[in-house]
VEXDREN-2710 file (C-alpha; in Angstrom, 1 decimal):
% VEXDREN-2710
k/r/px/py/pz
1/MET/-62.7/-4.5/102.7
2/THR/-61.5/-5.1/106.3
3/THR/-58.0/-4.1/107.4
4/CYS/-56.2/-5.4/110.6
5/ASP/-52.6/-5.6/111.9
6/LEU/-52.6/-9.2/112.4
7/LEU/-54.8/-11.8/110.6
8/ILE/-54.4/-14.9/112.6
9/VAL/-55.4/-18.2/111.0
10/GLY/-56.4/-20.8/113.6
11/GLY/-58.4/-20.2/116.7
12/GLY/-56.7/-22.7/119.0
13/PRO/-54.9/-21.7/122.2
14/VAL/-51.8/-20.4/120.6
15/GLY/-53.9/-18.4/117.9
16/LEU/-56.0/-16.7/120.8
17/VAL/-52.8/-16.0/122.9
18/THR/-51.3/-14.4/119.9
19/ALA/-54.4/-12.2/119.4
20/ILE/-54.6/-11.4/123.2
21/ALA/-50.9/-10.3/123.3
22/ALA/-51.4/-8.2/120.1
23/ARG/-54.4/-6.4/121.6
24/ARG/-52.3/-5.6/124.7
25/ARG/-49.8/-3.9/122.5
26/GLY/-52.6/-1.9/120.8
27/LEU/-52.7/-3.9/117.6
28/ARG/-55.8/-4.8/115.8
29/ALA/-56.1/-8.6/115.7
30/LEU/-58.6/-10.7/113.7
31/VAL/-58.7/-14.5/114.2
32/VAL/-60.3/-16.8/111.7
33/GLU/-61.2/-20.4/112.6
34/ARG/-62.6/-22.8/110.1
35/SER/-64.6/-24.8/112.7
36/PRO/-67.9/-23.3/113.5
37/THR/-67.3/-23.6/117.1
38/LEU/-64.2/-23.2/119.3
39/PRO/-61.8/-26.0/118.1
40/GLU/-61.1/-29.1/120.1
41/LYS/-58.4/-31.6/119.7
42/ALA/-56.5/-34.5/121.4
43/CYS/-54.5/-32.9/124.2
44/GLY/-52.9/-34.0/127.4
45/GLU/-54.7/-31.0/129.1
46/GLY/-52.0/-30.3/131.7
47/LEU/-50.8/-26.7/131.8
48/MET/-47.1/-26.6/132.9
49/PRO/-45.9/-23.8/135.1
50/GLY/-44.6/-21.8/132.3
51/ALA/-47.9/-21.8/130.5
52/VAL/-49.7/-20.9/133.7
53/ARG/-47.4/-17.9/134.1
54/VAL/-48.0/-16.5/130.6
55/LEU/-51.8/-16.9/130.9
56/GLY/-51.8/-15.2/134.3
57/ASP/-49.7/-12.2/132.8
58/LEU/-52.3/-12.0/130.0
59/GLY/-55.3/-11.8/132.3
60/VAL/-56.7/-15.2/131.3
61/GLU/-58.9/-16.6/134.2
62/LEU/-58.1/-20.2/135.1
63/THR/-60.7/-20.4/137.9
64/ALA/-62.1/-23.7/136.5
65/ALA/-58.6/-25.4/136.6
66/LEU/-57.4/-27.9/139.1
67/GLU/-53.8/-27.4/140.7
68/LEU/-51.1/-29.9/139.5
69/GLN/-48.4/-30.5/142.2
70/GLY/-45.8/-32.2/139.8
71/ILE/-45.0/-35.1/137.7
72/ARG/-45.0/-38.8/138.6
73/PHE/-43.3/-41.4/136.4
74/LEU/-44.4/-45.0/136.8
75/ASP/-43.5/-48.3/135.1
76/GLU/-43.8/-52.0/136.2
77/ARG/-40.8/-51.8/138.3
78/ALA/-40.3/-48.3/139.7
79/GLU/-41.9/-45.0/140.5
80/ALA/-40.4/-41.4/140.8
81/SER/-42.1/-38.2/141.6
82/ALA/-41.2/-34.6/141.8
83/ARG/-43.0/-31.3/142.6
84/PHE/-42.8/-28.3/140.2
85/PRO/-40.3/-25.9/141.7
86/GLY/-42.0/-22.6/142.4
87/GLN/-45.4/-22.2/140.7
88/ALA/-47.7/-25.2/140.4
89/GLY/-49.2/-26.3/137.2
90/ARG/-52.8/-26.4/136.3
91/ALA/-55.2/-28.9/134.6
92/MET/-58.4/-28.1/132.8
93/SER/-60.2/-29.6/129.9
94/ARG/-59.4/-28.2/126.4
95/VAL/-63.0/-27.0/126.2
96/ARG/-62.8/-25.0/129.3
97/LEU/-59.4/-23.6/128.4
98/MET/-60.7/-22.5/125.0
99/GLN/-63.7/-20.8/126.7
100/ALA/-61.4/-18.9/129.2
101/LEU/-59.2/-17.7/126.2
102/ALA/-62.0/-16.7/124.0
103/GLU/-63.6/-14.7/126.8
104/ARG/-60.4/-12.8/127.4
105/ALA/-59.8/-12.2/123.8
106/LEU/-63.3/-10.9/123.1
107/ALA/-63.2/-8.6/126.2
108/LEU/-60.0/-7.0/124.8
109/GLY/-61.6/-6.4/121.4
110/VAL/-60.2/-9.2/119.3
111/GLU/-62.4/-10.0/116.4
112/LEU/-63.1/-13.8/116.3
113/ARG/-64.7/-15.2/113.2
114/LEU/-65.7/-18.9/113.5
115/GLY/-66.7/-21.0/110.5
116/HIS/-64.3/-19.0/108.1
117/THR/-61.7/-20.8/105.9
118/LEU/-58.6/-19.1/104.4
119/ARG/-58.8/-19.9/100.6
120/ASP/-55.8/-17.9/99.3
121/PHE/-53.5/-15.1/100.1
122/ARG/-50.8/-13.0/98.4
123/TYR/-48.2/-10.5/99.7
124/GLN/-47.6/-7.3/97.8
125/ALA/-46.6/-3.7/98.8
126/ARG/-46.2/-4.7/102.5
127/VAL/-49.8/-5.9/102.6
128/VAL/-51.2/-9.3/102.8
129/SER/-54.5/-9.7/100.9
130/ALA/-56.4/-12.7/102.0
131/GLU/-59.5/-14.4/100.6
132/LEU/-61.8/-16.2/103.0
133/SER/-65.0/-18.1/102.7
134/ALA/-67.9/-18.9/105.1
135/PRO/-71.1/-20.9/104.6
136/GLY/-73.9/-18.7/103.4
137/ARG/-71.6/-15.7/103.2
138/GLY/-69.7/-16.2/100.0
139/THR/-66.2/-14.8/99.6
140/LEU/-64.7/-12.2/101.9
141/GLN/-61.6/-10.1/101.3
142/LEU/-59.2/-9.0/104.0
143/ASP/-56.0/-7.0/104.2
144/ALA/-53.5/-7.2/107.0
145/ARG/-49.9/-6.1/107.7
146/LEU/-49.0/-9.7/108.8
147/LEU/-50.6/-13.1/108.3
148/VAL/-50.0/-15.4/111.3
149/ALA/-50.1/-19.2/110.7
150/ALA/-51.5/-20.8/113.8
151/ASP/-53.2/-23.6/111.9
152/GLY/-51.7/-26.4/113.7
153/LEU/-49.7/-29.6/112.8
154/ARG/-51.2/-29.9/109.4
155/SER/-50.7/-26.3/108.6
156/GLY/-52.0/-25.5/105.1
157/ILE/-50.2/-22.1/105.1
158/ARG/-46.9/-23.8/105.8
159/ARG/-47.5/-26.3/103.0
160/LYS/-48.6/-23.5/100.5
161/LEU/-45.2/-21.6/101.3
162/GLY/-43.2/-24.7/100.7
163/LEU/-41.7/-24.5/104.2
164/GLU/-42.1/-28.2/105.2
165/LEU/-39.1/-30.4/105.6
166/PRO/-39.3/-34.3/105.9
167/ALA/-39.5/-35.9/109.3
168/ARG/-36.5/-37.5/110.8
169/GLN/-38.1/-39.4/113.8
170/PRO/-40.3/-42.5/113.3
171/SER/-44.0/-41.6/113.2
172/ARG/-45.7/-41.1/116.6
173/PHE/-49.3/-40.7/117.3
174/GLY/-51.6/-39.8/120.2
175/LEU/-55.1/-40.9/121.3
176/GLN/-57.0/-39.2/124.1
177/ARG/-60.4/-39.5/125.9
178/HIS/-62.0/-38.4/129.1
179/PHE/-63.3/-40.8/131.9
180/GLN/-66.0/-40.1/134.3
181/CYS/-64.4/-41.0/137.6
182/ALA/-62.9/-39.3/140.6
183/PRO/-59.3/-38.4/140.2
184/TRP/-57.0/-40.4/142.4
185/THR/-54.1/-37.9/142.2
186/ASN/-53.3/-34.1/141.8
187/TRP/-50.2/-34.9/139.8
188/VAL/-49.6/-35.6/136.1
189/GLU/-49.0/-39.3/136.0
190/VAL/-46.8/-40.7/133.2
191/HIS/-47.1/-44.5/132.9
192/TRP/-44.3/-46.0/130.8
193/HIS/-44.4/-49.2/128.6
194/ASP/-41.9/-50.4/126.0
195/ASP/-44.5/-49.5/123.3
196/ALA/-46.3/-46.5/124.5
197/GLU/-46.8/-44.0/127.3
198/ALA/-50.1/-43.0/129.1
199/TYR/-50.5/-39.5/130.5
200/VAL/-53.2/-39.1/133.2
201/THR/-54.4/-35.6/134.1
202/PRO/-57.1/-34.9/136.8
203/LEU/-59.6/-32.4/135.2
204/ALA/-62.5/-32.0/137.6
205/ALA/-64.1/-33.7/140.6
206/ASN/-65.4/-36.4/138.5
207/GLU/-63.3/-36.4/135.3
208/VAL/-59.9/-37.7/134.4
209/GLY/-58.2/-37.3/131.1
210/VAL/-55.9/-40.2/129.6
211/ALA/-53.8/-39.5/126.6
212/LEU/-51.9/-42.5/125.0
213/LEU/-48.7/-41.8/122.9
214/SER/-47.5/-44.7/120.7
215/HIS/-44.5/-45.4/118.5
216/GLY/-46.3/-45.8/115.3
217/SER/-48.4/-48.6/116.8
218/PRO/-51.5/-49.7/114.7
219/LEU/-53.3/-50.5/118.0
220/GLY/-56.6/-48.7/119.0
221/TYR/-57.2/-47.0/122.3
222/GLU/-58.5/-50.0/124.2
223/ASP/-55.7/-52.2/123.1
224/LEU/-53.1/-49.5/124.1
225/LEU/-54.7/-48.9/127.4
226/ALA/-54.6/-52.6/128.1
227/LEU/-50.8/-52.3/128.2
228/PHE/-51.2/-50.4/131.5
229/PRO/-53.1/-52.9/133.9
230/ARG/-52.6/-50.6/137.0
231/LEU/-54.2/-47.8/135.1
232/VAL/-57.0/-50.1/133.8
233/GLN/-57.8/-51.0/137.3
234/ALA/-57.8/-47.4/138.6
235/LEU/-60.3/-46.5/135.9
236/GLY/-62.5/-49.4/136.6
237/GLN/-65.8/-49.4/134.6
238/SER/-65.9/-45.6/134.2
239/SER/-67.8/-44.2/131.2
240/ALA/-65.6/-42.5/128.6
241/SER/-65.9/-39.9/125.9
242/ARG/-65.2/-40.6/122.3
243/VAL/-61.5/-41.0/121.2
244/ARG/-59.7/-38.1/119.7
245/GLY/-56.5/-38.6/117.8
246/ALA/-53.5/-36.5/116.7
247/GLY/-50.2/-37.2/114.7
248/PRO/-47.9/-37.9/113.2
249/PHE/-46.2/-35.5/115.6
250/GLU/-42.9/-34.4/114.1
251/GLN/-43.2/-31.4/111.8
252/ARG/-39.9/-29.7/110.6
253/VAL/-39.8/-26.3/108.8
254/ARG/-37.3/-24.4/106.7
255/SER/-38.2/-21.1/108.3
256/VAL/-40.8/-19.6/110.6
257/LEU/-40.8/-16.4/108.7
258/ALA/-41.7/-15.6/105.0
259/PRO/-42.7/-12.3/103.3
260/GLY/-45.8/-11.2/105.1
261/VAL/-46.3/-14.4/107.0
262/ALA/-45.2/-15.8/110.4
263/LEU/-45.6/-19.4/111.7
264/VAL/-46.4/-20.0/115.4
265/GLY/-47.4/-22.9/117.5
266/ASP/-47.4/-26.3/116.0
267/ALA/-47.4/-24.8/112.5
268/SER/-43.9/-23.6/113.2
269/GLY/-42.4/-27.0/113.9
270/TYR/-43.1/-29.7/116.4
271/LEU/-41.3/-32.7/117.7
272/ASP/-43.4/-34.7/120.1
273/ALA/-45.9/-34.5/122.9
274/ILE/-43.8/-36.6/125.3
275/SER/-42.5/-33.6/127.4
276/GLY/-46.0/-32.0/127.9
277/GLU/-44.6/-28.6/127.1
278/GLY/-46.4/-27.8/123.7
279/LEU/-48.7/-25.1/125.0
280/ALA/-46.2/-23.4/127.1
281/LEU/-43.8/-23.2/124.3
282/GLY/-46.4/-22.0/121.8
283/PHE/-47.4/-19.3/124.2
284/ARG/-43.9/-18.0/124.7
285/CYS/-43.2/-18.0/121.0
286/ALA/-46.5/-16.2/120.4
287/LEU/-45.4/-13.5/122.8
288/ALA/-42.0/-13.2/121.0
289/LEU/-43.8/-12.8/117.7
290/VAL/-46.0/-10.1/118.8
291/GLU/-43.2/-8.2/120.5
292/SER/-40.9/-8.2/117.6
293/PHE/-43.8/-7.2/115.3
294/ALA/-45.0/-4.4/117.5
295/ASP/-41.4/-3.1/117.9
296/GLY/-41.1/-2.9/114.0
297/GLU/-38.4/-5.7/114.2
298/LEU/-40.1/-8.8/112.8
299/TRP/-36.7/-9.9/111.6
300/ARG/-35.9/-10.9/115.3
301/TYR/-38.6/-13.6/115.5
302/PRO/-36.7/-16.5/113.9
303/ALA/-33.7/-16.2/116.3
304/GLU/-36.1/-15.8/119.3
305/HIS/-38.1/-18.8/118.1
306/ALA/-34.8/-20.8/117.9
307/ARG/-33.7/-19.6/121.3
308/LEU/-37.1/-20.5/122.9
309/THR/-37.4/-23.9/121.4
310/ALA/-33.8/-25.0/121.9
311/THR/-34.1/-26.7/125.4
312/TYR/-37.6/-28.1/124.4
313/GLN/-36.1/-29.8/121.3
314/GLY/-33.1/-31.2/123.2
315/MET/-35.2/-32.3/126.2
316/THR/-37.8/-34.0/124.0
317/ARG/-35.1/-35.8/122.0
318/LEU/-33.6/-37.1/125.2
319/MET/-37.0/-38.3/126.5
320/LEU/-37.7/-40.0/123.1
321/GLU/-34.3/-41.8/123.3
322/ILE/-35.1/-43.0/126.8
323/ALA/-38.5/-44.1/125.7
324/HIS/-37.1/-46.2/122.9
325/ARG/-34.6/-47.8/125.3
326/PRO/-36.4/-49.8/128.1
327/TRP/-33.1/-50.4/130.1
328/LEU/-32.3/-46.8/130.0
329/ARG/-35.8/-45.8/131.0
330/ARG/-35.7/-48.1/134.0
331/TRP/-32.4/-46.8/135.1
332/ALA/-33.6/-43.2/134.7
333/ILE/-36.8/-43.6/136.7
334/ARG/-34.8/-45.4/139.5
335/SER/-32.2/-42.7/139.5
336/LEU/-34.9/-40.0/139.7
337/ALA/-36.6/-41.8/142.6
338/ALA/-33.4/-41.7/144.5
339/ARG/-32.8/-38.0/143.7
340/PRO/-36.1/-36.1/143.9
341/ALA/-34.4/-32.8/144.1
342/LEU/-32.6/-33.4/140.9
343/PHE/-36.0/-34.4/139.3
344/SER/-37.6/-31.1/140.4
345/ASP/-34.6/-29.2/139.0
346/LEU/-35.2/-31.1/135.7
347/LEU/-38.8/-30.1/135.7
348/GLY/-37.8/-26.5/136.2
349/VAL/-35.4/-26.5/133.3
350/ALA/-38.0/-28.2/131.0
351/SER/-40.9/-25.9/132.0
352/ASP/-39.1/-22.6/132.5
353/SER/-41.1/-22.3/135.6
354/GLY/-39.4/-19.1/136.8
355/ALA/-38.4/-20.8/140.2
356/PRO/-35.0/-19.8/141.6
357/ALA/-32.7/-22.7/140.6
358/ARG/-29.3/-23.7/141.6
359/SER/-27.2/-22.1/138.8
360/THR/-24.8/-24.9/138.4
361/VAL/-27.5/-27.6/138.3
362/GLY/-29.6/-25.6/136.0
363/ALA/-26.7/-24.9/133.6
364/ALA/-25.7/-28.6/133.6
365/LEU/-29.2/-29.8/132.9
366/ARG/-29.6/-27.3/130.1
367/TRP/-26.4/-28.5/128.6
368/ALA/-27.6/-32.1/128.8
369/ALA/-31.0/-31.2/127.3
370/GLN/-29.4/-29.4/124.4
371/ARG/-27.0/-32.4/123.7
372/PRO/-29.1/-35.5/124.0
373/LEU/-26.7/-37.9/122.2
374/ALA/-23.7/-36.7/124.3
375/THR/-25.8/-37.2/127.4
376/LEU/-26.9/-40.7/126.4
377/CYS/-23.2/-41.7/125.7
378/ALA/-22.2/-40.4/129.1
379/ILE/-25.0/-42.3/130.8
380/ALA/-24.1/-45.5/129.0
381/SER/-20.4/-45.2/129.7
382/SER/-21.2/-44.7/133.4
383/MET/-23.1/-48.0/133.7
END
């Protein structure tokens, strides 16, 4: 029988960050991942400044990453750009990010078990007893003080606990692939269309990632990409990797905490990838979970989770409303193009970059982000 402090189910970025943070607090962390290799998934692959700062504090080496200067919005009529205030972002493929996280975790003494699947668990007398299986190894029994569900959008642990709530937003999906061509930018480019968005991330000297997000469209990758002729021209005849998909995005939960179990990352609720802040948010919530557990005050975690996700939820809802209203999107891009300083402040609020911000502007933007409907009404009435 193996005993640990945290049994983390899911070996993705948030699961590994949880384990790294736990080891830095002197806790024994064991990560189980059902994939026989480090897991991959569809991802925009841009690390916003908040995520970069967390990884730096945890000692994760990002030497293979390219620097991202900021965000550029483009549609058929306008273009707006803004630099990240303070710290820059980074871009690296999901494969290289996972390798960097795994190396740091193993160096700190995290036990990583690939190819293991959680079959069942129960909580009794302040101990979680878990049953795992692995090909050729039969059934394994583990005891832990806390089971951490970091098992993603389709979390089986969340479903088993009955913590799921029905979605409110129309279904949205993402498709992503890599193209073998030289990057033409060191910015994250967001190309807008009435039916979809395209996210372009430079990944290496001869590699570009393109993620396509659609509003429940049945179109495949090539058909969606054709909606962006400017992007098609830039990619030319580049060879491409296979397509990876994700979605539907929105996942709502009743609670992020149950007896003996805590939810983190996408398993703890998700709205949409449109803001690009998923990893940064997951990392910050992972740190909050570990800190509250290490301090013997796990009851703090739900309130901390709600606090950390409030601006993300509001900002993402605002961006989704803009995406669904072409006239509003065009007005917003033109307005941001005319006010790059405001755009930069907006990026700072969204990413929690740690840059010094004008307090009145930052407060106003946070108010707007947390009240998307009121903000839209104010915009509409001013036009």
